C-alpha positions in Angstrom: -30.5 4.3 -2.3 -29.4 5.4 -6.2 -29.4 9.1 -4.9 -26.8 8.0 -2.3 -24.9 6.1 -4.6 -24.7 8.8 -7.3 -23.5 11.2 -4.6 -20.9 8.9 -3.5 -19.7 8.3 -6.9 -19.4 12.2 -7.5 -17.2 12.4 -4.6 -15.2 9.8 -5.7 -14.9 10.8 -8.9 -13.7 14.1 -7.7 -11.0 12.8 -5.7 -9.7 10.5 -8.3 -9.3 13.6 -10.5 -7.6 15.3 -7.7 -5.4 12.7 -7.5 -4.5 12.5 -11.2 -3.8 16.1 -11.1 -1.2 15.5 -8.1 0.7 12.4 -9.5 0.8 10.4 -12.7 -1.0 7.3 -11.9 0.8 4.2 -12.7 4.2 5.2 -12.5 7.0 3.6 -11.7 8.0 3.6 -7.9 10.9 6.0 -7.3 14.4 4.3 -6.8 13.9 1.4 -8.8 16.3 0.1 -11.7 15.9 1.4 -15.0 12.9 2.9 -16.7 9.8 1.8 -16.8 8.2 0.5 -20.3 5.3 2.4 -21.5 5.0 0.1 -24.5 1.2 -1.0 -24.7 0.3 -4.9 -24.5 -0.6 -6.3 -28.0 -4.4 -6.2 -29.0 -5.8 -9.6 -28.6 -4.0 -10.5 -25.5 -6.9 -11.8 -23.3 -7.7 -14.3 -26.2 -3.9 -15.2 -26.7 -3.8 -15.5 -22.7 -6.5 -17.9 -22.5 -4.9 -20.0 -25.1 -1.6 -20.1 -23.5 -3.4 -21.1 -20.4 -5.3 -24.0 -21.9 -1.9 -25.3 -23.6 -0.5 -25.0 -20.0 -3.1 -26.8 -18.1 -3.0 -29.6 -20.9 0.4 -30.3 -19.8 2.1 -29.3 -23.1 4.8 -27.1 -21.5 6.8 -26.5 -24.7 3.9 -24.9 -26.9 3.0 -22.6 -23.4 6.4 -21.4 -22.9 6.6 -20.3 -26.5 3.4 -18.8 -26.2 3.9 -16.8 -22.9 7.0 -15.7 -24.6 5.0 -14.1 -27.5 2.9 -12.5 -25.4 5.8 -11.3 -23.1 7.9 -10.0 -26.1 4.6 -8.0 -27.0 4.7 -6.3 -23.4 1.6 -8.6 -21.7 2.4 -8.4 -18.1 0.7 -11.8 -17.5 2.9 -13.5 -20.4 6.1 -12.2 -18.5 5.1 -13.6 -15.1 3.8 -16.7 -16.4 7.0 -17.3 -18.5 9.2 -16.3 -15.3 7.7 -18.9 -13.5 8.3 -21.8 -16.3 12.0 -20.7 -16.5 11.8 -20.9 -12.3 10.3 -24.4 -12.6 12.1 -25.6 -15.5 8.8 -26.2 -17.5 9.0 -26.7 -21.1 12.6 -26.4 -21.6 16.0 -25.7 -19.4 15.6 -24.2 -15.8 17.0 -20.7 -15.5 16.9 -18.4 -12.7 18.5 -15.6 -14.7 15.6 -15.8 -17.3 13.1 -15.8 -14.5 14.5 -12.7 -12.7 14.7 -11.0 -16.4 11.0 -11.4 -17.0 10.1 -10.8 -13.4 11.9 -7.6 -13.4 10.4 -6.4 -16.7 6.7 -6.9 -15.6 7.8 -5.3 -12.1 8.8 -2.2 -13.9 5.2 -2.3 -15.6 3.7 -2.4 -12.2 3.3 -5.9 -10.9 3.2 -6.3 -7.3 3.9 -10.1 -7.2 6.6 -9.6 -9.6 8.3 -6.9 -7.6 8.2 -9.2 -4.6 9.7 -12.2 -6.4 12.3 -9.5 -7.8 13.1 -8.6 -4.1 13.3 -12.2 -2.9 16.0 -13.0 -5.9 18.1 -10.3 -4.7 17.8 -11.1 -1.2 18.4 -14.8 -1.9 20.8 -14.5 -4.5 18.8 -16.4 -6.9 19.7 -15.7 -10.6 21.9 -12.6 -9.6 24.5 -11.8 -6.6 22.8 -10.8 -3.6 22.5 -7.2 -3.1 20.3 -6.1 0.1 19.7 -2.5 -1.0 17.9 -3.5 -4.0 16.2 -6.3 -2.4 15.0 -3.3 0.0 14.0 -1.1 -2.9 11.9 -3.8 -4.4 10.1 -4.8 -1.1 9.2 -1.6 -0.7 7.7 -1.0 -3.8 5.7 -4.2 -3.9 4.6 -3.2 0.2 3.4 0.1 -1.5 1.6 -1.8 -4.2 -0.4 -3.8 -1.5 1.5 -7.1 -1.3 1.0 -8.5 2.0 3.8 -10.8 1.8 6.5 -8.1 0.9 4.8 -5.8 3.5 5.6 -8.6 6.1 8.8 -9.0 4.9 10.2 -5.3 4.4 8.5 -4.6 7.9 10.8 -7.6 9.5 13.7 -6.2 8.0 13.5 -2.7 9.0 12.5 -4.2 12.4 15.6 -6.2 12.6 17.6 -3.2 11.8 16.5 -1.2 14.8 13.7 0.7 12.9 11.3 -0.6 15.1 8.2 1.9 14.4 8.9 1.7 10.7 9.0 -2.1 10.8 5.8 -2.3 13.1 4.0 0.0 10.8 4.5 -2.3 7.7 4.2 -5.6 9.8 0.9 -4.2 11.2 -0.2 -3.4 7.6 0.3 -6.9 6.6 -1.7 -8.3 9.7 -4.4 -5.8 8.5 -4.5 -6.4 4.8 -4.1 -10.3 4.6 -4.4 -11.5 8.5 -0.9 -13.0 7.9 -0.4 -15.3 10.6 3.4 -14.6 10.7 2.6 -10.8 11.5 -0.2 -11.7 13.8 2.6 -14.1 15.6 5.3 -11.3 15.4 3.2 -8.7 16.8 1.8 -11.1 19.8 5.4 -12.3 20.4 6.6 -9.0 21.4 3.4 -7.7 23.0 2.3 -5.6 20.5 -1.4 -4.6 20.3 -3.7 -3.3 22.9 -2.1 -4.9 25.9 1.1 -3.1 25.1 -0.3 0.5 25.5 0.5 0.4 29.2 4.3 0.8 27.8 3.3 4.3 26.3 3.8 6.7 29.2 1.1 8.8 30.5 2.1 11.8 29.3 3.1 11.0 25.8 -0.1 8.8 25.6 -2.5 11.9 26.6 -0.8 14.0 23.9 -1.0 11.5 21.2 -4.9 11.0 21.9 -5.2 14.7 22.2 -4.0 15.2 18.7 -6.0 12.4 17.4 -9.2 14.0 18.8 -8.3 17.1 17.4 -8.2 15.6 14.1 -11.5 13.9 14.7 -13.2 17.2 15.8 -12.0 19.0 12.7 -13.0 16.1 10.3 -16.6 16.0 12.2 -17.0 19.7 11.8 -15.8 19.2 8.2 -12.7 21.4 8.5 -9.8 20.5 6.3 -7.4 22.9 7.7 -8.4 21.7 11.2 -7.1 18.2 10.0 -3.8 19.3 8.6 -3.0 21.7 11.6 -2.0 18.6 13.6 0.2 17.5 10.6 4.0 18.9 10.4 4.7 20.9 7.4 7.5 18.0 6.4 5.5 15.2 7.2 5.4 12.0 4.9 1.7 11.5 3.7 0.4 8.5 1.8 -3.0 7.9 0.6 -4.7 4.8 -1.0 -8.1 5.7 -2.6 -10.9 2.8 -3.3 -9.9 0.6 -6.0 -6.0 2.0 -6.5 -3.2 -0.7 -6.7 -1.0 1.3 -4.2 -0.4 4.1 -1.9 0.8 7.6 -3.4 2.6 10.1 -1.8 0.8 13.5 -1.2 2.2 16.9 0.1 0.4 18.4 3.3 -1.6 21.0 1.1 -2.6 18.3 -1.4 -4.1 16.1 1.5 -5.8 19.2 2.8 -7.5 19.7 -0.8 -8.5 16.4 -0.7 -10.5 16.4 2.5 -11.9 20.0 1.5 -13.2 18.5 -1.8 -14.8 15.7 -0.1 -16.6 18.0 2.4 -17.7 20.4 -0.3 -19.5 17.5 -2.2 -20.9 15.7 1.0 -24.5 16.6 1.6 -24.3 14.7 4.6 -21.3 13.3 6.7 -20.1 11.3 9.3 -17.1 10.3 10.9 -16.3 7.8 13.7 -12.6 6.7 15.0 -12.5 3.4 16.9 -10.1 3.5 20.0 -6.8 3.7 18.6 -3.9 1.0 18.9 -0.8 2.4 20.2 2.8 1.6 20.0 5.8 3.1 21.7 9.3 3.5 20.1 12.6 5.4 20.8 11.7 8.0 18.0 8.0 8.3 18.4 4.5 6.9 18.9 2.8 4.4 16.2 -1.1 4.9 16.1 -3.2 2.4 14.0 -7.1 3.4 13.8 -10.2 2.4 12.0 -12.1 4.9 10.9 -15.7 4.9 9.3 -17.1 7.5 6.9 -20.5 7.8 6.0 -22.0 9.8 3.0 -25.6 10.6 2.5 -28.8 10.3 4.7 -29.5 7.4 6.7 -31.9 6.1 4.3 -29.4 5.8 1.5 -26.2 6.3 3.2 -22.6 4.8 1.7 -19.8 4.0 4.0 -15.9 4.0 3.5 -13.6 2.3 5.9 -10.3 4.1 6.5 -7.2 2.3 8.1 -5.0 4.8 9.7 -1.0 4.3 10.7 0.1 7.6 12.2 3.6 8.2 13.8 3.7 11.3 16.4 6.3 12.8 17.9 5.8 14.7 21.0 7.5 18.3 20.9 8.8 20.8 23.3 5.4 22.1 24.3 4.0 18.7 25.4 1.9 18.4 22.1 2.2 15.5 19.4 2.7 16.4 16.0 1.9 13.7 13.0 4.9 13.4 11.0 3.9 10.3 9.2 0.6 9.5 7.8 -0.6 6.4 5.9 -4.3 6.4 5.0 -6.0 3.5 3.2 -9.7 4.0 1.9 -11.8 0.9 1.1 -15.0 1.4 -0.1 
């Protein structure tokens, strides 16, 4: 068992190194307002945060607000988010939606997904700021990309209502996957989305989509990285989340191929299996959701990784399907 775990650790250490070489981990999502703060948190934050929590739990909100403010002013994300909640609830002093938004925005710019969601909600509802649908969308998307299931549901529903049905369904389905969100599952069931909806996919498009996914699977089982990316458009939008990573990051097609090549190069024994995909049809293509399982190492000490894949495919003139958008979530 130890050998398998060591092998698995080597594989993902290499993947993470490649990831760091391609992207700066922890960068602020593109398109958001203002620069992200790079200032480090104050030394001893953990002890100060515990002390602030203790005062808060004792009901001394005035002292708790002062302690959270001191933490927030020294770049503690937890201090910022707790201070924002106290302003929003009017605990320990006057209630201020503006101050709640100010501190949530600072935490959001430092990468906190829950704060991103609250900032998006503020712009949607006009809480502490004039309503701004465009900013709300940017923050919902940022929070969704960081794995916040509430934001995934909200952003997906907003896209769907505007007519971007496949893009909306992708996020709604991810929300249902990630949190078993009853709103997302009810939305999908009410619209006939799921295995029962596959009858709505014309036979020719269904065959083309399944043939492309089968080609990806054959290439993966053969440990052929180029064969995997051969099914992906040159300008495809590719997002990958590695085990333990806070959110998805975008990769170029060449970097995605390198990710697979590095995996195969280090896997002494490798197995790959895709469950039957779930298909959704839209005017601009077919959305395919799949669960995939990888196994690293021999049977006796094998380690598995579960992959959740959403792929948007378009059937081109020759009748084949090409992957235009891919989102892969790896779970150890």
